[in-house]
Structures are given as C-alpha cells and as structure tokens.
VOGU-137607 format. One record per residue (C-alpha): residue number from 1; residue in one letter; x, y, z. Coordinates in nm, 3 decimals. Layout:
residues N
(NUM A (X Y Z)) ...
end
This chain:
residues 278
(1 M (0.003 -0.022 -0.001)) (2 K (0.129 0.346 -0.067)) (3 T (0.009 0.644 0.108)) (4 M (0.002 1.013 -0.024)) (5 R (-0.082 1.344 0.129)) (6 M (-0.286 1.560 -0.067)) (7 T (-0.224 1.934 -0.070)) (8 G (-0.495 2.230 -0.053)) (9 G (-0.677 2.086 0.232)) (10 M (-0.688 1.737 0.126)) (11 V (-0.657 1.416 0.358)) (12 A (-0.436 1.121 0.297)) (13 L (-0.508 0.916 0.018)) (14 A (-0.458 0.546 0.032)) (15 L (-0.436 0.322 -0.289)) (16 A (-0.385 -0.026 -0.260)) (17 A (-0.203 -0.180 -0.563)) (18 V (-0.285 -0.534 -0.630)) (19 C (-0.046 -0.693 -0.895)) (20 G (-0.076 -1.050 -1.060)) (21 T (-0.356 -1.303 -1.121)) (22 A (-0.547 -1.391 -0.789)) (23 S (-0.810 -1.598 -0.685)) (24 A (-1.180 -1.516 -0.810)) (25 A (-1.283 -1.182 -0.629)) (26 I (-1.403 -0.832 -0.699)) (27 N (-1.127 -0.668 -0.492)) (28 N (-1.097 -0.335 -0.315)) (29 T (-0.826 -0.190 -0.506)) (30 G (-0.833 0.204 -0.416)) (31 N (-0.966 0.426 -0.156)) (32 F (-0.970 0.824 -0.211)) (33 V (-1.083 1.067 0.067)) (34 G (-1.084 1.415 0.034)) (35 N (-1.217 1.691 -0.209)) (36 V (-1.259 1.377 -0.477)) (37 G (-1.471 1.290 -0.731)) (38 G (-1.520 0.949 -0.956)) (39 Q (-1.674 0.846 -1.255)) (40 L (-1.700 0.507 -1.452)) (41 T (-1.803 0.430 -1.815)) (42 A (-1.795 0.131 -2.018)) (43 V (-1.861 0.030 -2.375)) (44 A (-2.037 -0.316 -2.496)) (45 F (-1.908 -0.563 -2.749)) (46 P (-2.084 -0.857 -2.916)) (47 G (-1.790 -1.116 -2.814)) (48 V (-1.484 -1.006 -3.018)) (49 T (-1.089 -1.059 -3.020)) (50 N (-1.040 -0.701 -3.087)) (51 A (-1.243 -0.409 -2.927)) (52 T (-1.206 -0.054 -3.041)) (53 G (-1.419 0.241 -2.956)) (54 N (-1.420 0.557 -2.753)) (55 F (-1.457 0.642 -2.367)) (56 F (-1.607 0.997 -2.284)) (57 V (-1.490 1.159 -1.977)) (58 G (-1.731 1.461 -1.850)) (59 G (-1.804 1.659 -1.566)) (60 M (-1.479 1.689 -1.405)) (61 P (-1.381 2.061 -1.278)) (62 A (-1.123 2.225 -1.513)) (63 G (-0.801 2.159 -1.387)) (64 S (-0.883 1.878 -1.183)) (65 T (-0.559 1.663 -1.053)) (66 I (-0.597 1.303 -1.172)) (67 L (-0.537 1.071 -0.896)) (68 A (-0.614 0.725 -1.071)) (69 A (-0.735 0.591 -1.396)) (70 Y (-0.756 0.235 -1.515)) (71 V (-0.905 0.049 -1.834)) (72 N (-1.058 -0.275 -1.781)) (73 T (-1.144 -0.546 -2.020)) (74 N (-1.248 -0.939 -2.019)) (75 S (-1.175 -1.240 -2.184)) (76 W (-1.331 -1.594 -2.167)) (77 F (-1.194 -1.982 -2.229)) (78 D (-0.840 -1.877 -2.313)) (79 P (-0.583 -1.924 -2.052)) (80 G (-0.537 -1.580 -1.972)) (81 A (-0.303 -1.502 -2.267)) (82 Q (-0.174 -1.156 -2.317)) (83 Q (-0.370 -0.864 -2.438)) (84 S (-0.248 -0.541 -2.533)) (85 L (-0.406 -0.175 -2.525)) (86 I (-0.353 0.133 -2.717)) (87 F (-0.518 0.427 -2.543)) (88 N (-0.590 0.770 -2.703)) (89 G (-0.290 0.654 -2.963)) (90 N (-0.033 0.567 -2.695)) (91 G (0.083 0.207 -2.668)) (92 M (0.013 0.077 -2.305)) (93 G (0.182 -0.263 -2.344)) (94 S (0.072 -0.600 -2.342)) (95 T (-0.033 -0.781 -2.002)) (96 F (-0.153 -1.111 -1.877)) (97 A (-0.481 -1.145 -1.702)) (98 Y (-0.482 -0.940 -1.380)) (99 E (-0.736 -1.167 -1.235)) (100 S (-0.906 -1.489 -1.308)) (101 S (-1.230 -1.686 -1.218)) (102 A (-1.223 -2.064 -1.285)) (103 S (-1.518 -2.285 -1.340)) (104 S (-1.569 -2.642 -1.493)) (105 S (-1.797 -2.463 -1.767)) (106 G (-1.518 -2.182 -1.884)) (107 D (-1.276 -1.944 -1.700)) (108 V (-1.337 -1.586 -1.734)) (109 F (-1.007 -1.348 -1.701)) (110 D (-0.979 -0.968 -1.620)) (111 Y (-0.742 -0.728 -1.768)) (112 R (-0.651 -0.366 -1.657)) (113 W (-0.389 -0.104 -1.750)) (114 D (-0.295 0.190 -1.570)) (115 V (-0.372 0.501 -1.758)) (116 T (-0.365 0.756 -1.501)) (117 S (-0.084 0.964 -1.703)) (118 Q (-0.306 0.959 -2.013)) (119 I (-0.619 1.177 -1.879)) (120 T (-0.568 1.536 -1.928)) (121 G (-0.939 1.645 -1.865)) (122 N (-1.294 1.593 -1.996)) (123 G (-1.359 1.450 -2.352)) (124 F (-1.327 1.139 -2.579)) (125 Y (-1.060 0.886 -2.511)) (126 S (-1.000 0.631 -2.791)) (127 F (-0.894 0.266 -2.715)) (128 D (-0.803 -0.046 -2.900)) (129 V (-0.765 -0.358 -2.711)) (130 G (-0.622 -0.678 -2.906)) (131 G (-0.522 -1.053 -2.833)) (132 G (-0.866 -1.135 -2.640)) (133 S (-1.120 -1.413 -2.659)) (134 L (-1.504 -1.321 -2.632)) (135 I (-1.441 -0.952 -2.506)) (136 Y (-1.795 -0.827 -2.429)) (137 M (-1.673 -0.514 -2.251)) (138 A (-1.406 -0.221 -2.213)) (139 S (-1.449 0.002 -1.901)) (140 L (-1.274 0.312 -1.796)) (141 Y (-1.279 0.463 -1.451)) (142 V (-1.122 0.774 -1.348)) (143 V (-1.063 0.938 -1.015)) (144 Y (-0.978 1.299 -0.961)) (145 S (-0.951 1.583 -0.688)) (146 D (-1.033 1.939 -0.702)) (147 A (-1.092 2.215 -0.414)) (148 T (-1.432 2.289 -0.545)) (149 L (-1.544 1.947 -0.477)) (150 P (-1.714 1.841 -0.168)) (151 F (-1.546 1.652 0.086)) (152 G (-1.636 1.274 0.021)) (153 S (-1.440 0.951 -0.080)) (154 V (-1.435 0.737 -0.383)) (155 H (-1.385 0.360 -0.360)) (156 T (-1.273 0.134 -0.675)) (157 Y (-1.333 -0.251 -0.698)) (158 E (-1.183 -0.459 -0.962)) (159 G (-1.133 -0.839 -1.051)) (160 A (-1.308 -1.143 -1.218)) (161 E (-1.622 -1.329 -1.100)) (162 H (-1.874 -1.503 -1.304)) (163 V (-2.229 -1.596 -1.159)) (164 G (-2.511 -1.792 -1.287)) (165 E (-2.524 -2.079 -1.521)) (166 G (-2.255 -2.333 -1.499)) (167 H (-2.080 -2.171 -1.221)) (168 T (-2.294 -2.078 -0.916)) (169 T (-2.679 -2.116 -0.824)) (170 D (-2.917 -1.850 -0.923)) (171 N (-2.827 -1.631 -0.625)) (172 Y (-2.477 -1.533 -0.579)) (173 S (-2.365 -1.275 -0.295)) (174 F (-2.032 -1.112 -0.228)) (175 G (-1.900 -0.831 -0.030)) (176 L (-1.732 -0.495 -0.110)) (177 A (-1.515 -0.391 0.170)) (178 G (-1.358 -0.069 0.237)) (179 A (-1.619 0.194 0.162)) (180 A (-1.719 0.466 0.396)) (181 A (-2.027 0.442 0.577)) (182 G (-2.328 0.671 0.487)) (183 P (-2.514 0.782 0.170)) (184 A (-2.322 0.664 -0.142)) (185 Y (-2.385 0.632 -0.517)) (186 F (-2.296 0.240 -0.654)) (187 Q (-2.183 0.156 -1.013)) (188 I (-2.087 -0.193 -1.161)) (189 V (-2.026 -0.312 -1.495)) (190 T (-2.141 -0.682 -1.615)) (191 Q (-2.064 -0.838 -1.940)) (192 A (-2.190 -1.132 -2.118)) (193 D (-2.559 -1.077 -1.997)) (194 D (-2.806 -1.078 -2.272)) (195 T (-3.187 -1.093 -2.302)) (196 N (-3.227 -1.483 -2.392)) (197 T (-3.271 -1.495 -2.003)) (198 S (-3.443 -1.175 -1.834)) (199 G (-3.543 -1.076 -1.474)) (200 E (-3.206 -1.052 -1.308)) (201 Q (-3.197 -0.840 -0.992)) (202 I (-2.924 -0.679 -0.793)) (203 F (-2.931 -0.575 -0.437)) (204 Y (-2.712 -0.361 -0.235)) (205 N (-2.738 -0.431 0.127)) (206 G (-3.077 -0.572 0.073)) (207 N (-3.205 -0.305 -0.144)) (208 L (-3.280 -0.361 -0.488)) (209 V (-3.071 -0.130 -0.716)) (210 G (-3.107 -0.246 -1.040)) (211 G (-3.245 -0.523 -1.311)) (212 P (-3.327 -0.678 -1.520)) (213 I (-2.964 -0.701 -1.635)) (214 D (-3.028 -0.715 -2.042)) (215 N (-2.735 -0.565 -2.199)) (216 N (-2.857 -0.185 -2.148)) (217 L (-2.505 -0.066 -2.291)) (218 G (-2.562 -0.287 -2.612)) (219 Q (-2.462 -0.645 -2.712)) (220 F (-2.347 -0.766 -2.438)) (221 A (-2.300 -0.561 -2.131)) (222 S (-2.454 -0.346 -1.873)) (223 M (-2.415 -0.061 -1.616)) (224 I (-2.602 -0.095 -1.274)) (225 S (-2.593 0.272 -1.108)) (226 S (-2.809 0.337 -0.817)) (227 P (-2.789 0.586 -0.496)) (228 V (-2.723 0.360 -0.192)) (229 V (-2.640 0.364 0.186)) (230 N (-2.293 0.202 0.291)) (231 N (-2.307 0.030 0.659)) (232 G (-1.893 0.108 0.609)) (233 V (-1.796 -0.264 0.711)) (234 S (-1.850 -0.478 0.407)) (235 E (-2.131 -0.373 0.143)) (236 T (-2.329 -0.711 0.037)) (237 I (-2.403 -0.723 -0.295)) (238 S (-2.673 -0.995 -0.408)) (239 I (-2.762 -1.092 -0.740)) (240 D (-3.062 -1.325 -0.887)) (241 T (-2.930 -1.436 -1.210)) (242 F (-3.246 -1.631 -1.320)) (243 G (-3.036 -1.887 -1.501)) (244 D (-2.818 -1.591 -1.690)) (245 W (-2.453 -1.650 -1.689)) (246 F (-2.234 -1.338 -1.692)) (247 G (-1.923 -1.190 -1.560)) (248 L (-1.818 -0.907 -1.332)) (249 H (-1.505 -0.700 -1.330)) (250 V (-1.522 -0.312 -1.206)) (251 A (-1.728 -0.143 -0.972)) (252 L (-1.725 0.203 -0.814)) (253 V (-1.859 0.343 -0.496)) (254 T (-1.863 0.720 -0.433)) (255 T (-1.994 0.874 -0.102)) (256 T (-1.998 1.213 0.065)) (257 I (-1.867 1.243 0.392)) (258 P (-2.019 1.509 0.655)) (259 A (-1.749 1.739 0.795)) (260 P (-1.627 1.656 1.144)) (261 G (-1.780 1.998 1.255)) (262 S (-2.115 1.906 1.109)) (263 L (-2.141 1.589 1.277)) (264 A (-2.044 1.731 1.622)) (265 L (-2.340 2.002 1.579)) (266 I (-2.577 1.693 1.477)) (267 G (-2.471 1.521 1.790)) (268 L (-2.510 1.810 1.992)) (269 G (-2.845 1.899 1.840)) (270 G (-2.989 1.559 1.909)) (271 L (-2.870 1.569 2.276)) (272 M (-3.049 1.911 2.328)) (273 A (-3.358 1.771 2.158)) (274 T (-3.349 1.477 2.381)) (275 R (-3.346 1.718 2.707)) (276 R (-3.620 1.890 2.561)) (277 R (-3.869 1.609 2.530)) (278 R (-3.774 1.523 2.894)) 
end
C-alpha cells in the first residue's frame, strides 16, 4: 500500500495496489478520501477478439488533478493469454490477466491497464484492445481531486467473477469492503449478459438497485447505477441471475462524508432535542 498526502486541504489518500493473477473476487483496489470525485464508463461488444471504441469523460472541474485511471476488459475460455491496449493513440503495452475466475464450464479473465498519465481532462479517449477471446466490454474509471468538490470518498473495485449458469446457483452474493459509511452512489459493469434470460435483480445491502440485467449498454454488457447507503463494514452485493451467466469486473462506490464539525453539531442537536422532550 502507498499513502499520499494531498495539498490544498486534502486528507490522506490511500491506494492499495494489487498485482498479478489472484483468486476470483472483486477486490478493493483503491480508497480516496478528500475533495474527490470519480466516474465509471463502459462500452459493450458482441464477443470480439479486438475491441475498439471511445470512452467519454465529462463533468470534471477544469484543472482537476487525476489521482487514478484504469481500463478494464475481459476474456473468456482462453488461458489468460496476453492482451494489448492502445489508449488515445499511445501504446500501453501487453499484459497477462490481472485476475481470473475458474469454472468447469469455462474460465473468465480480467485485464487492467494504468492510464492515469493519459487523462488530461474532459473529452473522448480512444481505445484499441487486442488479443482477447470473447471480449464483451471495456471500461474506464477516473478518480480526480479538486478544491471545488465536496468532501467525500471514492472506492474502486476490480477483479474477475462470474455468476449464474454453469458456475453458481441462481443467487450469488459477495462483499465490497473498504467503503466509507453513509449515503453513497454505486456502479458496477457486467458482461456477457443478454436478453435470452431476463428478470435478473441486483441488491445492495438488501435493497434492490437494478434489473433486469439485459445488455443496457448494448450487446453484451450492462451498467447498474444507483444511490445506496453504506454500512462502512462490508457492503453486500446479491444477484438473482434467473439462469443467466455473466461476468463482473469493475465497480465504483462514491460517498459524501459530513465534515467533522457538522457531525459534532448533529450530535449536540440530538442531545438538546432529547433534553427538551424530557
């Protein structure tokens, strides 16, 4: 883990760097606290070996400092062979799978590239991923800081997992650790989902946040986005697949944290209200 001290009133930023292929999971790869924001975007593909397109980044304050930016994509059934990325015209190199999820019916692999240095602000960013097998999605998340943003946190999750037919039962649950407690916004990208099987539902800490998961980005990937409330320990994600079989690779949780002074005032106000009722 590396820790950075932010300037301009920012608090410490902690980024957990996880390298190499690991066991199946969607792992907490970064926690950013301060005047920060984050966004996740993705593009769908119909199971290709070479995925090309454009990501759009918008809404960042002008002059924002880019804290982290990563491209993720998938591959199925191959042994985690190398994939390459050209991002915005720049070669980002070839890499073996970052993480894999094994199944007797077929393995799924996640790939990621650090493109932090390539993000210069809002706009379109081209990408070209080569060497894959049944690529259904490519995604980009960007985490940034700016003094004009409210105090809050951004939490990133990456890895490989597949749910549904041939791998798990029709209900699958896992946890997202590391997120700050309080009101938040949740996003997750799925791939290889389709309309042949419908009715899927996804729950966040027991609350329905999305569904059906029917390639809402296009053939064949979806993005689920919803306001949520974090418990601050481990957020439980539960998916009813209804027989569909798809992969998970990247999620983003952003939250606004009340300032310590505000918390103190809330506590004092609650105490005074209690005394008045007595």
